[in-house]
PAZAPA-4460 file (N, C-alpha, C; in steps of 0.05 Angstrom, whole numbers, plus 32768, in hexadecimal, padded with zeros to 4 digits):
% residues 277
    n_x    n_y    n_z   ca_x   ca_y   ca_z    c_x    c_y    c_z   seq   type   mol
   80A9   83BE   860D   8099   83B5   8627   8088   839F   8623     1      X     A
   8087   8393   8635   806F   8376   8633   8058   8380   8638     2      X     A
   8045   8377   862E   8025   838B   8632   8014   8376   8646     3      X     A
   8027   8379   865A   801A   836D   8677   8011   837E   868F     4      X     A
   7FFB   837B   869B   7FF9   838D   86AD   8009   8387   86CA     5      X     A
   8010   836E   86CA   801D   8366   86E1   803A   835F   86DA     6      X     A
   804A   8358   86EC   8065   8353   86E8   806C   8339   86D6     7      X     A
   8077   833A   86C3   807C   8322   86B1   808E   830C   86C1     8      X     A
   8080   82F5   86BA   8090   82E1   86C7   8099   82CC   86B8     9      X     A
   80AD   82CA   86C0   80B9   82A7   86AB   80C0   8291   86BC    10      X     A
   80AE   827C   86B4   80AC   8262   86C6   80C3   8258   86C2    11      X     A
   80CD   8249   86D9   80EE   8240   86D8   80EA   8221   86E2    12      X     A
   80F4   820E   86D4   80F4   81F3   86D8   8113   81EF   86E2    13      X     A
   8116   81E2   86F5   812F   81D5   86FF   8136   81BA   8703    14      X     A
   8148   81B0   86F4   814D   8192   86F1   816C   818C   86FD    15      X     A
   8168   8189   871C   8180   8184   8725   8187   816C   8733    16      X     A
   819F   8161   872A   81A1   8142   8736   81A5   8131   8726    17      X     A
   81AA   811B   8726   81A9   8100   8717   8190   80FA   870E    18      X     A
   8190   80EC   86F0   8173   80EE   86EA   8170   80CE   86ED    19      X     A
   815B   80C7   86F5   814B   80AF   86F7   8152   8097   870E    20      X     A
   815F   80A6   871F   8166   809A   8735   8151   809D   874D    21      X     A
   813E   8090   874C   8126   8090   875E   8129   807D   8773    22      X     A
   8123   808B   878C   8125   806F   87A4   810B   807C   87AF    23      X     A
   8104   806E   87C8   80EB   8077   87DB   80F6   8093   87E7    24      X     A
   8108   8097   87EE   8111   80B3   87F8   811B   80C7   87E5    25      X     A
   8127   80C2   87D0   812D   80D0   87BB   8120   80D3   87A0    26      X     A
   810D   80E1   879D   80F7   80E5   8789   810A   80E5   876A    27      X     A
   8122   80F1   8768   812E   80F0   874F   8125   80FB   873D    28      X     A
   8137   8104   8720   812B   8112   870E   811A   80F6   86FA    29      X     A
   8103   80F8   86F5   80EF   80E9   86E4   80E1   80F7   86DD    30      X     A
   80D2   80E8   86C4   80C1   80FA   86B6   80A5   80F2   86CA    31      X     A
   809D   80E7   86D6   808D   80E1   86F0   808D   80F2   8700    32      X     A
   809E   80FD   870C   80A7   8111   8719   80A3   812D   8714    33      X     A
   80A9   812C   86FE   80A6   814C   86F0   8093   8156   86DA    34      X     A
   807F   813B   86D5   8068   8145   86BB   805F   8159   86C5    35      X     A
   8050   815E   86E1   8040   8172   86E6   804E   8190   86E9    36      X     A
   8066   818F   86F3   8079   81A8   86F4   8078   81B2   86D7    37      X     A
   807A   819F   86BE   8080   81A7   86A8   806C   81B8   869D    38      X     A
   8053   81A9   869D   8038   81B0   8698   8034   81D0   86A0    39      X     A
   8035   81D0   86B9   8032   81EC   86C8   8043   8201   86C3    40      X     A
   805C   81FB   86B3   8072   820B   86AF   8065   821B   869A    41      X     A
   8060   820B   8687   8057   8219   866F   8039   8222   8668    42      X     A
   8031   8227   867E   800D   8229   8680   800E   823C   8690    43      X     A
   801E   8249   86A5   801F   825D   86B6   8026   8279   86AF    44      X     A
   802E   827C   8694   8038   829A   868C   8031   82A0   8676    45      X     A
   802B   82BC   866F   8029   82BE   8654   8047   82C6   8643    46      X     A
   8057   82CB   864F   806E   82CF   8642   8077   82B9   862C    47      X     A
   8084   82B9   861A   808A   82A5   8600   80A1   8292   860B    48      X     A
   80AF   8290   8626   80C2   8283   862A   80BD   8270   8644    49      X     A
   80CF   8263   864A   80D0   8253   8662   80F1   824D   8661    50      X     A
   80F7   824B   867D   8111   824C   8686   811B   8231   8692    51      X     A
   812A   8220   8689   8134   8209   8696   814F   820D   86A1    52      X     A
   814E   8203   86BB   816B   81FE   86C7   8175   81E4   86C8    53      X     A
   818E   81DE   86C0   8194   81C5   86C2   81AF   81C0   86D4    54      X     A
   81AC   81AE   86E4   81C9   81A5   86EE   81CA   818D   86FA    55      X     A
   81D0   8176   86E9   81D2   815F   86E4   81E9   814E   86D1    56      X     A
   81F1   813F   86E6   8207   812A   86D9   8201   8114   86C0    57      X     A
   81E5   8111   86C7   81DB   80FF   86B5   81C7   80E9   86C6    58      X     A
   81C8   80D1   86B6   81BD   80BB   86C1   81A9   80AD   86AE    59      X     A
   8192   80A5   86AF   817F   809C   86A4   817A   809F   8685    60      X     A
   8183   8097   8673   817C   80A3   8656   8161   809F   8654    61      X     A
   814D   808D   8657   8138   808D   8656   812B   80A8   865D    62      X     A
   812F   80A9   8675   8122   80C3   868E   8128   80DC   867B    63      X     A
   8147   80DB   8673   814C   80F6   8662   813C   80F6   864A    64      X     A
   8138   80E3   863C   8127   80E3   8628   8109   80EF   8629    65      X     A
   80FE   80E3   8640   80E3   80E8   8640   80DB   8105   864D    66      X     A
   80F0   810F   8660   80EC   812A   8664   80F1   813C   8651    67      X     A
   810C   813C   863E   810D   8145   862B   80F6   8147   8612    68      X     A
   80EA   8130   8610   80D2   812D   85FD   80C0   8146   8604    69      X     A
   80B9   813F   861E   80A2   814E   8629   80A4   8170   862B    70      X     A
   80BE   8176   862C   80C5   8195   8628   80C4   8198   8610    71      X     A
   80CA   8190   85F7   80C4   8192   85E4   80AB   8196   85D9    72      X     A
   809D   817E   85E4   807B   817D   85E1   806B   8192   85E7    73      X     A
   8070   81A2   85FF   8068   81B9   860D   8070   81D1   85FF    74      X     A
   808B   81CA   85F5   8090   81ED   85E7   8081   81EC   85D1    75      X     A
   807F   81D7   85BB   806E   81DA   85A5   8053   81DF   85A6    76      X     A
   8044   81D3   85BF   8024   81D5   85C4   8023   81F4   85CA    77      X     A
   8033   81FD   85E1   802B   8218   85E9   8041   8231   85D9    78      X     A
   804F   8221   85C2   805A   8236   85B7   806D   824C   85C7    79      X     A
   8084   8240   85CF   8091   8250   85E4   80AA   8242   85DF    80      X     A
   80C3   8252   85E5   80D9   8249   85E5   80E5   8244   85FD    81      X     A
   80FB   8232   8600   8104   822B   8610   8122   8232   8619    82      X     A
   8129   823F   8632   8144   8248   8635   814C   8236   864A    83      X     A
   8167   8230   8642   8173   8219   8656   818E   8227   865C    84      X     A
   818A   8229   8679   81A7   8230   8687   81B6   821A   8695    85      X     A
   81CD   8215   8696   81DA   81FE   869C   81EA   8205   86B6    86      X     A
   81E2   81FB   86CD   81F5   8202   86E4   8212   81F2   86E6    87      X     A
   8216   81E0   86FC   8235   81D8   8702   823A   81C8   86E6    88      X     A
   8228   81B3   86E4   8228   81A0   86D3   8207   819B   86C2    89      X     A
   8217   8191   86A6   81FC   818E   8691   820F   817C   867F    90      X     A
   820B   8160   8690   8221   8152   867A   820B   8135   867B    91      X     A
   8215   8126   8662   8209   8108   8661   81E9   8110   865D    92      X     A
   81D4   8108   8673   81B7   810A   866E   81B2   8127   867A    93      X     A
   81C0   8137   8682   81BF   8152   868B   81C2   815E   8671    94      X     A
   81D4   815B   8660   81D3   816C   8643   81BD   8160   862E    95      X     A
   81B5   814A   8633   819D   813D   862A   8184   814F   8632    96      X     A
   8180   8158   8647   816A   816C   8650   8175   8181   8645    97      X     A
   818D   818C   8645   8191   81A6   863D   8188   81AC   861D    98      X     A
   818F   8196   860B   8180   819A   85F2   8167   819C   85ED    99      X     A
   8158   819C   8600   813A   81A7   85FA   8138   81BE   85F9   100      X     A
   814D   81CC   85FE   814F   81EA   85FE   8151   81F9   85EA   101      X     A
   8141   820A   85DC   8147   8219   85BF   815E   822B   85C2   102      X     A
   816A   8235   85DB   817B   8243   85DA   818C   8234   85F8   103      X     A
   81A7   822E   85FA   81B0   8225   8610   81C8   8238   8619   104      X     A
   81C6   823C   8634   81DD   8251   8640   81EE   823D   8657   105      X     A
   8203   824D   8662   8211   823C   8678   8224   8253   8681   106      X     A
   822C   824C   869E   823D   825E   86B0   8256   8250   86A1   107      X     A
   826D   8269   86A3   8283   8264   8697   8296   8249   86A3   108      X     A
   828E   8240   86BE   8299   8229   86D0   8285   8211   86C4   109      X     A
   8273   8215   86BD   8264   81FA   86B5   826D   81E4   86A2   110      X     A
   8265   81CC   86AB   8274   81B9   869D   825C   81AA   868C   111      X     A
   8260   81AA   866D   8249   81A4   8657   8259   818B   8648   112      X     A
   8244   817C   863F   824E   8164   862D   824A   814A   863D   113      X     A
   825F   8138   8631   8261   811D   863E   8244   8111   862E   114      X     A
   824C   8112   8613   8231   8108   8601   8236   80E4   85F8   115      X     A
   8231   80D6   860A   8239   80B9   8607   8227   80AD   861E   116      X     A
   822C   8092   861E   8220   807C   862F   8231   806D   863E   117      X     A
   822A   8067   8658   823F   8058   8663   822E   8048   867C   118      X     A
   823C   802C   867E   8233   8015   8690   8244   8013   86A4   119      X     A
   823E   8012   86C0   8255   800F   86D0   824D   7FF8   86E3   120      X     A
   825B   7FE7   86EA   8257   7FCE   86F8   826A   7FC4   8706   121      X     A
   8276   7FAA   871A   8286   7FA4   8729   828A   7F83   8725   122      X     A
   82A1   7F7E   8726   82A3   7F61   8725   82A7   7F51   873C   123      X     A
   829B   7F3F   8747   8295   7F34   875D   82A1   7F14   875C   124      X     A
   82AF   7F0D   8747   82AE   7EF4   8744   82BA   7EDE   875B   125      X     A
   82CD   7EE5   8765   82DC   7ED5   877E   82CF   7EDA   8797   126      X     A
   82B9   7EF0   879A   82B5   7EF4   87B4   82A7   7EE6   87C5   127      X     A
   8292   7ED5   87BA   827E   7EC1   87C8   828C   7EA7   87D2   128      X     A
   82A2   7EA1   87BF   82B1   7E8D   87C5   82C2   7E90   87DF   129      X     A
   82D0   7EAB   87E1   82DB   7EAD   87F8   82D0   7EB7   880F   130      X     A
   82B1   7EBE   880C   82A4   7EBA   8825   8295   7EA2   882A   131      X     A
   8298   7E8C   8822   8287   7E74   8823   8268   7E74   881F   132      X     A
   8262   7E83   8808   824A   7E8A   8805   8241   7E73   87E6   133      X     A
   822F   7E6B   87E2   822E   7E5B   87CC   8214   7E69   87C1   134      X     A
   8212   7E75   87A6   8201   7E80   8796   81F2   7E6C   8786   135      X     A
   81D8   7E70   8783   81C5   7E64   877D   81AF   7E6E   875F   136      X     A
   81B8   7E73   874C   81A6   7E82   8735   819D   7E6E   8724   137      X     A
   8183   7E6F   8720   8173   7E5F   870F   8169   7E75   86F4   138      X     A
   816E   7E6B   86E1   815E   7E7D   86C7   8152   7E6F   86B1   139      X     A
   8144   7E7F   86A1   8134   7E6F   8689   813B   7E87   8677   140      X     A
   814F   7E7D   8666   8153   7E8E   864C   8173   7E8F   8654   141      X     A
   817F   7E8D   863B   819C   7E8B   8639   81AB   7EA1   863E   142      X     A
   819C   7EB6   8641   81AE   7ED8   8645   81A2   7EE0   865A   143      X     A
   818F   7ED4   8668   8186   7EDE   8680   8198   7EE6   869B   144      X     A
   81B0   7EDC   8694   81C4   7EE1   86AF   81DD   7EEF   86A6   145      X     A
   81D9   7EFA   8690   81F3   7F0C   867D   81F8   7F26   8691   146      X     A
   8214   7F24   8697   8224   7F38   86A6   8219   7F3C   86C2   147      X     A
   8218   7F22   86CF   8217   7F1C   86E2   822B   7F1F   86F0   148      X     A
   8232   7F36   8702   8248   7F3D   8712   825E   7F29   8725   149      X     A
   824C   7F0C   8723   8258   7EF9   8737   825F   7EE9   8726   150      X     A
   825F   7EE4   8709   826D   7ED6   86F9   8281   7EE1   86E4   151      X     A
   8292   7ED6   86DC   82AB   7EE1   86CB   829E   7EF2   86B5   152      X     A
   82A9   7F08   86AC   829B   7F14   8692   829A   7F0A   867A   153      X     A
   8289   7F03   866F   8281   7EF7   8653   8284   7F08   863A   154      X     A
   829F   7F05   8629   82A1   7F1A   8614   8288   7F1C   8603   155      X     A
   8273   7F09   85FD   825E   7F10   85F2   8246   7F1A   8602   156      X     A
   8246   7F1C   8618   8236   7F32   8627   823E   7F50   8623   157      X     A
   8257   7F59   8623   8261   7F6F   8622   8261   7F77   8604   158      X     A
   825D   7F61   85F3   8259   7F6D   85D5   8239   7F78   85DA   159      X     A
   822A   7F65   85E5   8208   7F6F   85E5   820A   7F87   85F0   160      X     A
   8217   7F91   8603   8215   7FAD   8613   8219   7FB9   8600   161      X     A
   8230   7FBA   85FA   8238   7FD1   85EB   822A   7FD6   85CE   162      X     A
   821A   7FC4   85C3   820A   7FC3   85AE   81EF   7FD8   85B8   163      X     A
   81E8   7FD6   85CF   81D1   7FE3   85E2   81D9   7FFE   85E0   164      X     A
   81EF   8002   85E8   81FE   801F   85F0   8200   802A   85D6   165      X     A
   8208   801E   85C2   820A   802E   85A8   81ED   8038   85A2   166      X     A
   81D8   802B   85A3   81BD   802E   8599   81B7   804B   85AA   167      X     A
   81B8   8049   85C4   81BB   805A   85D3   81C4   8075   85D1   168      X     A
   81DE   8074   85CB   81E9   808D   85BF   81E6   8097   85A3   169      X     A
   81E0   8085   8593   81D9   808E   857C   81BE   80A0   857C   170      X     A
   81A8   809C   8592   8194   80A5   8596   819A   80C6   85A1   171      X     A
   81AD   80C6   85B1   81B6   80DC   85C2   81C9   80F1   85AC   172      X     A
   81DA   80E5   8596   81E3   80F1   8582   81D2   80FD   8570   173      X     A
   81BC   80EB   8564   81AA   80FA   8553   819C   8110   8562   174      X     A
   8190   8110   8577   817C   8128   8584   8192   813D   8589   175      X     A
   81AD   8138   8593   81BE   8152   8593   81C8   815E   8575   176      X     A
   81CD   8148   8561   81CC   815A   8548   81AF   8167   853D   177      X     A
   819B   815D   8540   8182   816A   8540   817F   8182   854E   178      X     A
   817C   8187   8566   8178   819C   8578   8190   81B5   8576   179      X     A
   81AC   81AA   856F   81BB   81BF   8566   81C6   81BA   8548   180      X     A
   81B2   81B8   8535   81B7   81BC   8521   81C1   81D5   8512   181      X     A
   81D6   81D2   8505   81E4   81ED   84F9   81F5   8202   8511   182      X     A
   81FB   81F3   8526   8203   8203   853B   821F   81F2   8542   183      X     A
   8221   81DB   853F   8233   81C6   854B   8250   81CD   8539   184      X     A
   8263   81CD   8547   827D   81DA   8538   8299   81C8   853A   185      X     A
   828D   81B4   8544   82A6   819D   8544   829C   8182   853F   186      X     A
   82B1   8173   8532   82B4   815B   8529   829E   8149   853E   187      X     A
   8291   8132   8533   8282   8122   8541   8293   810D   8555   188      X     A
   82A9   810A   854F   82BE   80F4   855D   82C9   8104   8577   189      X     A
   82C5   8120   8576   82D3   812D   858D   82B4   8133   859A   190      X     A
   829C   8140   8590   8284   814A   8599   8277   8130   85AA   191      X     A
   8279   8118   8595   826C   8100   85A5   8278   80E9   85B7   192      X     A
   8295   80EC   85C0   82A9   80DD   85C6   8298   80D6   85EA   193      X     A
   828A   80E4   85F4   8287   80E8   860F   8298   80FC   8628   194      X     A
   82A9   810C   8615   82B9   811F   861B   82A6   8132   8629   195      X     A
   82AF   8144   863C   82A1   815D   8645   82AF   816D   864A   196      X     A
   82A9   818B   8648   82B8   81A9   8643   82AA   81BE   8654   197      X     A
   82C1   81CD   8657   82B8   81E9   8660   82A4   81F6   8658   198      X     A
   8292   820C   8663   827F   8214   864F   8289   8224   8639   199      X     A
   829C   8232   8636   82AB   823F   8625   82B3   822F   860E   200      X     A
   82B8   8215   8613   82C6   81FF   85FF   82A6   81FB   85F0   201      X     A
   8295   81F5   8600   8279   81E7   85F9   826E   8200   85E6   202      X     A
   826F   8215   85F2   8268   822E   85D9   8278   822B   85C0   203      X     A
   828E   822C   85C7   82A0   8227   85AE   8293   8213   8595   204      X     A
   8290   81FB   85A2   8288   81E0   8596   8266   81E3   858B   205      X     A
   825C   81FB   8595   8243   81FF   8593   822E   81ED   85A0   206      X     A
   8235   81E2   85B5   8225   81D0   85C6   8210   81DF   85DC   207      X     A
   821A   81F8   85DB   820B   8213   85EA   820E   8221   85DA   208      X     A
   81FA   8238   85E4   81FC   8255   85CE   820D   826B   85DE   209      X     A
   8211   8264   85F8   821F   827C   8602   8227   8280   8623   210      X     A
   822C   828D   8628   8233   8291   8649   8225   82A4   8654   211      X     A
   8210   829F   865E   81FE   82AE   8673   81F2   82A0   868C   212      X     A
   81E1   82AB   8697   81D1   82A4   86B2   81B4   82AC   86AF   213      X     A
   81A1   829D   86BC   8186   829E   86B3   817E   82BB   86B5   214      X     A
   8183   82C8   86CD   8178   82E4   86D5   817F   82F6   86BE   215      X     A
   819A   82FB   86B7   819F   830B   86A2   8199   8307   868B   216      X     A
   8193   82ED   8684   818B   82E8   8669   816B   82F1   866A   217      X     A
   815A   82E7   8679   813E   82EC   8678   813A   830E   867D   218      X     A
   814A   8319   8687   8144   8333   868A   814E   8346   866E   219      X     A
   815E   8335   8660   8167   8341   8645   814A   8338   862E   220      X     A
   8144   8323   8636   812D   831E   8627   810F   832D   8629   221      X     A
   810B   832B   8644   80F2   8333   864F   80EC   8347   865E   222      X     A
   8105   8358   8664   8103   8374   8671   810E   836D   868F   223      X     A
   8115   8385   869A   8125   838A   86B7   810F   8382   86CC   224      X     A
   80F8   8385   86C2   80DD   837E   86DD   80D8   835B   86DF   225      X     A
   80E7   834F   86C7   80DD   8334   86C9   80E0   8323   86E0   226      X     A
   80D3   8310   86E7   80CD   82FD   86FD   80D3   82E4   86FA   227      X     A
   80E9   82DB   8708   80EA   82BA   8702   80DA   82A8   871B   228      X     A
   80CB   8291   8710   80BD   8289   871F   80C0   826A   871A   229      X     A
   80D1   8260   8737   80D1   8240   872E   80B9   8230   8733   230      X     A
   80B5   8222   8722   80A3   820D   8720   80B4   81EE   8732   231      X     A
   80A7   81E6   8741   80AE   81D3   8750   80A0   81BA   874C   232      X     A
   80B0   81A5   874C   809F   8188   874B   8095   8181   8762   233      X     A
   8081   816F   8763   806E   8166   8776   8081   8153   877F   234      X     A
   8085   8158   879C   809D   8143   87A7   8090   8132   87BD   235      X     A
   8074   8136   87C3   8067   8129   87DB   8061   810B   87DA   236      X     A
   805B   8107   87C0   8045   80F1   87B9   8058   80D4   87BF   237      X     A
   8073   80D0   87BA   8079   80BB   87BD   8089   80B6   87DD   238      X     A
   8092   80CE   87E1   809E   80CE   8804   8085   80C9   8817   239      X     A
   8066   80D2   880B   8053   80D1   881C   8048   80B7   8821   240      X     A
   804A   80A6   8806   8045   8088   8803   8056   807C   8816   241      X     A
   806A   807F   8812   8084   806C   8824   807C   8073   8841   242      X     A
   8079   808C   884F   8070   8089   8866   805A   8080   8872   243      X     A
   8047   807E   8865   8031   806E   8869   8035   8044   8866   244      X     A
   8046   8047   8861   804A   802B   8861   8050   801B   8881   245      X     A
   8043   8009   8887   8046   8003   88A5   8060   7FFB   88AC   246      X     A
   806F   8003   88C0   808C   7FFE   88C2   809C   8008   88B6   247      X     A
   8097   801C   88A5   80AD   802E   8891   80C0   803B   88A6   248      X     A
   80BA   8046   88BC   80CC   8054   88C9   80DF   803E   88DC   249      X     A
   80D7   8022   88DC   80ED   8011   88EB   80FB   8005   88D7   250      X     A
   810A   7FF3   88DA   811C   7FDD   88CB   810E   7FD6   88B5   251      X     A
   8104   7FC2   88B0   80EF   7FB8   889A   80F1   7FCB   887F   252      X     A
   80DD   7FD4   8877   80D8   7FE6   885E   80EF   7FFD   8861   253      X     A
   80EF   800E   8878   80FC   8023   8882   8119   801E   8878   254      X     A
   8120   8005   8883   813F   8000   887C   8143   7FF8   8861   255      X     A
   8133   7FEC   884F   8133   7FE0   8837   8137   8002   8823   256      X     A
   8126   8013   882E   8122   8026   8820   813E   8040   8824   257      X     A
   8149   8034   883E   8160   8048   884A   8178   803A   8835   258      X     A
   8176   8021   8831   8191   800D   8821   818B   801E   8806   259      X     A
   8171   8019   87FA   816E   802C   87DC   8179   8043   87DB   260      X     A
   8171   8057   87ED   817A   8072   87EE   819A   8070   87F0   261      X     A
   81A3   8063   8803   81C1   805F   8804   81D3   805C   87E6   262      X     A
   81C9   8043   87DA   81D9   803F   87C3   81D2   8056   87B0   263      X     A
   81B7   805F   87AF   81B5   8073   879B   81C7   8092   879E   264      X     A
   81C6   808C   87C0   81DE   80A5   87C3   81FE   80A7   87BD   265      X     A
   8206   8087   87C1   821C   807F   87B1   821E   8089   8793   266      X     A
   8209   807A   8786   820D   807E   876C   8209   809C   8761   267      X     A
   81FB   80AA   876F   81FF   80CB   8769   8216   80D6   876B   268      X     A
   8225   80D4   8782   823D   80DF   8788   824F   80D2   8774   269      X     A
   8251   80BD   8769   825D   80B1   8752   825F   80C4   8736   270      X     A
   8243   80C4   8733   823D   80D9   871D   824A   80F5   871C   271      X     A
   8249   80FD   8732   8253   811F   8735   826B   8123   8739   272      X     A
   827B   810B   8742   8296   8107   8749   82A8   810C   872F   273      X     A
   829B   80FC   8718   82A6   80FC   86FF   82AD   8118   86F0   274      X     A
   8297   812A   86FA   82A3   813E   86EF   82B3   8157   8705   275      X     A
   82BB   814A   871A   82CB   815D   872F   82B9   8168   873F   276      X     A
   82A1   8164   8742   8290   8174   8754   828A   815C   876E   277      X     A
***
């Protein structure tokens, strides 16, 4: 029995959606949005654990790393374990968040992995000519216009991009090996190929610790009377500031915000669809 007069409470942080896709109408998963919630979650309960729910197809490697580091910093400072529970998808940046956990669990139908780095773009080399549009770009710096989608692809630009991707991938691989030390059971060329797997296969490979759900695991650890308390991030700031912009509800600023939101929604849909969701 836990020596508390009140019902024991496990704080729950939920990280749901693509990481780093912030627009005026879509706060997104970012360190700025979640800093307060993370601090609150590690301070609100005397129980030696915090639960984290991850449901993300990935996104920004920088924001993934910032959130990961803050979770680990708070766990060390407050001397608490982090228990991660994967829902539909914990892939790419989503799995980056998951490895902040001391223990990682998933639903039998969860998708886990995709430990890699990807950049997506389009080529519009002939489009402007067909539309009769003259494009004018002026730069200072020989590489300032690299990977321009309106110019033919330059092999040197691709080489530079792949070098950056390798650096980012190496950081990801290093953290997975550090956090899952002694538990990984598959060769590197399979684990870090960018592939993704079902929860059962991920458990076999040592990417997660088992199949379980948050309520069952928390009751197993802290007793049948344990209560789960979701700690929500502050959502009002960015949207409130947007609403105070003159003309934001009309075409002008509102139209630009809607356009940003629409592009972000398309990118988000693309990320989820890669995993069949």
